[in-house]
C-alpha positions in Angstrom: -69.2 3.9 -3.2 -67.7 6.0 0.0 -64.8 4.7 2.1 -66.6 3.4 4.5 -68.6 1.9 2.3 -66.2 -0.5 0.5 -64.0 -0.2 4.1 -66.8 -2.3 5.6 -67.2 -4.5 2.1 -63.6 -5.7 2.3 -63.4 -6.4 6.3 -66.8 -9.1 5.6 -65.1 -10.0 2.5 -61.8 -11.0 4.2 -63.7 -12.5 7.5 -61.7 -16.1 7.7 -62.5 -18.6 9.8 -60.0 -19.3 12.4 -61.9 -21.3 15.0 -65.2 -20.2 14.1 -67.5 -18.6 11.6 -66.9 -15.7 10.5 -70.2 -14.9 11.4 -68.6 -15.0 15.0 -65.4 -13.2 14.4 -67.7 -10.1 13.7 -70.3 -10.6 16.7 -67.5 -10.4 18.9 -65.3 -7.9 17.1 -68.8 -6.0 17.2 -69.1 -6.7 21.0 -65.0 -5.4 21.3 -66.8 -1.9 19.5 -69.6 -2.0 21.9 -67.6 -2.8 25.3 -65.0 0.5 24.3 -67.9 3.1 22.9 -69.7 1.9 26.8 -66.1 2.6 28.6 -65.5 5.6 26.2 -69.3 6.7 27.7 -68.8 6.2 31.2 -65.8 7.8 31.3 -67.2 11.0 30.2 -70.2 10.8 32.7 -67.2 10.7 35.2 -65.8 13.8 33.8 -69.4 14.8 33.2 -69.8 15.1 36.8 -66.6 16.3 37.9 -66.8 18.7 35.6 -70.3 19.7 37.5 -69.4 19.0 41.4 -66.3 21.8 40.2 -69.2 24.5 38.7 -71.1 24.0 42.0 -67.8 24.3 44.1 -68.2 21.2 45.6 -64.9 19.9 44.3 -62.2 21.6 44.1 -61.4 23.9 41.2 -57.9 22.5 39.4 -56.6 24.6 36.4 -54.4 21.7 34.9 -57.2 19.5 34.4 -60.0 22.1 33.1 -56.9 22.7 30.4 -56.5 19.5 29.8 -60.6 19.4 29.5 -60.7 22.5 27.1 -58.6 21.4 24.9 -59.6 17.4 24.8 -63.2 19.5 23.6 -61.4 21.0 21.4 -61.0 18.3 18.8 -64.0 16.6 18.6 -66.5 18.3 16.3 -69.0 20.2 17.6 -72.6 20.0 14.7 -75.9 20.5 16.1 -77.5 21.3 12.2 -80.4 18.9 10.8 -78.5 18.4 7.4 -75.8 17.2 9.4 -77.8 14.7 11.6 -79.9 14.0 8.3 -76.9 13.1 6.2 -75.4 11.4 8.9 -77.8 8.4 8.9 -78.3 8.5 5.5 -74.6 7.1 5.9 -74.9 5.5 8.8 -77.8 3.4 7.0 -76.0 3.0 3.6 -73.2 1.5 5.7 -75.1 -0.9 7.4 -76.7 -2.1 3.9 -73.7 -2.5 2.7 -72.7 -4.7 5.6 -75.5 -6.1 5.4 -76.1 -7.5 1.7 -71.6 -8.8 1.7 -73.1 -11.2 4.5 -75.8 -12.5 2.3 -73.5 -12.4 -0.1 -71.0 -14.3 1.5 -73.4 -16.6 3.4 -75.1 -17.6 -0.1 -71.8 -18.7 -1.2 -71.3 -21.0 1.7 -74.6 -22.1 0.8 -74.2 -22.7 -2.5 -70.6 -24.4 -1.9 -72.4 -26.5 0.5 -75.3 -28.2 -2.2 -73.0 -28.7 -4.9 -71.0 -30.9 -2.1 -74.4 -32.5 -1.8 -74.6 -32.5 -5.6 -71.3 -34.1 -5.3 -72.5 -37.0 -2.9 -75.9 -37.8 -4.2 -74.3 -38.1 -7.2 -72.0 -40.8 -6.0 -74.7 -42.9 -4.7 -76.7 -42.4 -7.8 -74.0 -44.9 -9.7 -74.4 -47.5 -7.3 -78.3 -46.8 -5.2 -80.8 -45.0 -7.4 -80.4 -41.8 -5.5 -80.7 -38.2 -8.0 -79.2 -34.5 -6.6 -80.5 -33.0 -4.4 -81.1 -29.5 -5.5 
């Protein structure tokens, strides 16, 4: 397995309900990540609009800001190849698949515990009232 797959499986496996179900916690975390990505996207758009305005001459040129933007852009990976896109999508799909399988495993374990509780409850009633086991 790849490191990202192990991290996602460990994360889903260690989710424990605290005031809500594991799925609710996961949904809340993913919503938070989505909000952070939207905020980053909006800030990048503002920066892009400022740089376009500076290029057109609408905004005065500030060297210190351009140096900071240049420094920030040098930290970003610049990969635009078809192989990278294919590998990235393959890795992303594998990680999603492992996450879904971990969630299904977690849900089936919870369902198995519920069925065991039903069987125990109906087993007690069958001694008194003649009912059979649930499953």
